[in-house]
N, C-alpha and C positions, 0 to 999 in steps of 0.2 A: 759516377765521378763526383766526389765531394770537394768543392772548392773552398779554399781558405778566404777569409775576408779581412779587410782593414779599413778603419774609419778615418776620415780626415774632414775636419770642419772647414767650411768656407770662411775665410777671414773677413770678407765683406760681401754684402749682397751686390751682385752686378746683373741681376735679371732684368732684361729689357721687355718692353711691351710685346715684342714679336716672338718672345720665348727664348731668345738667345741668352747665354750666360757663360761664364768662364771661371776657372779656379784651379786648384791643385787637388788631384785625386790621391796623391801620395807625396811625401816629402822625404828627402834623403837625410841620412845621418841622425835621425831622431829615433829615440827608443819609444815604440808605441805601447799600447795597453797590453799587448801580448808578449812584450819583451823582445820584439824583433826590431832590427835596424835595416832599412832598405838602402842598398848602395847604388851609386850612379851606374848606369848601364844595365841594371837589373831587367828593364823592360825592353831593351833594344832589340833583341832577337825576336821576341814575340811580336812587337809592333811592325817588324819587317814582313811578317806573314799574315797578320790579320788586324782588323780594326775592331776594338771591343764594342759590344752592344751597350746601349743606354737602357737600363732597367729601373723599375721602381722597387726598392727594397729587396734586391737580389732575386726577384721572382721572374723566371724566364717566360712566364705567361703574361707579363705586364711590361712590354717595351713602351717607353714613353717619349722617345725622341731619337736623335742621331748625333754622334760626335763628329764634328768637322775637323777638329785638331786634337790629336793625342800625341804629345811629344815630351821627351826629356829635355830639361834645361838645367841650369846650375842649382836650382832649388829643389826640383822634383819632377813629378809627372804632371805637366801642365795640360789642361783640357779646355776646349771650347766646344759648345754644343747648342742644340736647338730643340726645345720641347715641341712636340706635335700638338698644336693647340686645337686641331680639328678632331682630336680624340678625347673622350671623356676623362680618362686618367691623366693625359698630358695637360689638359686644361686645369684639372684639379690641382696637380702638382705645381703648375705655374702660379696659381692663386696662392698656394701655401708658401711658395718660395718668395713671392713678392711681399707677402705679409711677414716674412722671416720666421714663419712657423717651422719650416724645413730649411736647413742651412748647411747640409753636410753631404759628402760623397763617400762612397765605400767601394773598394775594388774587390772583384772576385777572381781568384787566380789559383794556379797550382805552382808549388815550389819545385824548381828543377835543380837548383844548386844553391847550397847554403853552407855556412861554417859557424861554429859556436866559439865565441870569444868573450871572455870575462862574464860568462853567464847569460849572454845575449846571443840570439841567432841572427847572423848577418845574411840577408837575402842577396845573393849574387846574381841569380837568374830566375825569373818567374815567367810563367805562361799566363798572360792576361786575357781573360775571356770577357769580362764585362765590368762596367763602372756604373754603379747604382746611385741614384739620388735617395738619400735616407734621412731619417729624423733621429737625432741623437737621443731625444727623450725616450725612444723605444728601448734603449739600453738601460736608461735609468729606471724604466718601468719594471725591470726584473729585480726589484728590491723587496723589502719586507712586505709591503702591502700586496704586491703581485703574487706572493706565494704564501700568505697567511693561511689560506684555505687548505694548504697541504700539511699543516701541523699534525692533524689527526693521522694522516698517512705516514708521516715520519715516525710517530709513536708506534704504529702498527708494524712498521718495517723493523724497528729496533727489537721488537718482540719476536717477529717471525723470521727475520733474516732474509725475507723475500724482497728484492729491490725492484721488481717489475712494476708494482703499483706506484712506487715513488717516482720512477722514471716517467711513467705516463702522466702523473700529476704535475711534475715539473714541466714536461713538454707542453701540457695544456696551458699552464700559466704563462710560459714564454710565448706561445702562439697568441694568447689573448693580449699579450703585451706588444704584439706587432711583428714578432720574428717570423720569417718564412718557415714553412713546415720542415724543410730539410735541416735548417740551422737549429731550430728548436729541438729536433730529435737528437742532433749531434751534441748539443750542449747539455741536454737532459741526461745524457749518458755520464756526465761528470758528477751528478748529484751523489751517487754512492760514495765518492771520495770523502765527502764531509762526514760520512758515518763510518769511516774506516777506523783502523787501530788508533787509539788515542783521541778520537773525536766522536765517541759514541753519544755524546750529549749535544750534538749539533742541532741547531734549530733551523727554522725556515729562513731566518735572516742570514745565518751563516752559510747555508746552501746558496742563497741568492748572491752573497758576497763572493763565494768560490766561483760561481758561474761567471759573474762580472769580471773577475780577475783573469779568467781564462779566455774571455772573448777578445778577438783581435780586430775590431773595427777600426 
């Protein structure tokens, strides 16, 4: 099961010494990086059946706390939670949030119902599985510097037409940048698009740009 993700920056830090914090995991009526617009009521059905997990970076093996409040209001999906400070990862994330090194949330979900209007996808109903604490710079890390090392692979791909080494190289760069393994693999699959018809001269920077444009944090 491959979950979609969406990023939302916390507007202001509200992390307390006991590990509690609050913010919005998603906001309504805004066009996100993936060209999607989340509509009010999109989370209602899912929240009636399950409470999402709190994870670090969408990694199911790294739960870091619990959500005490997950609810829709007029702005979006409002959350309140508490980091588990007796765990090593929970304590580490708490320190990073207090220092404002980490200041963002990202939801992991499956789209159940949507419509396309004016070139954007409107999310009408989603199945929400988890809300992760994430760091926005990991998205920025998938830029030119993060993929400079794959330029040789790009040149070989243009000659051979074999995309497998390119995908592996991009996946490795994304994982080094902090992406969870499943997301790095999914986004690496986009790399060949930059070498498609009309873009045979794509560089590492252009591939990085394509991947960033397709991400939906």
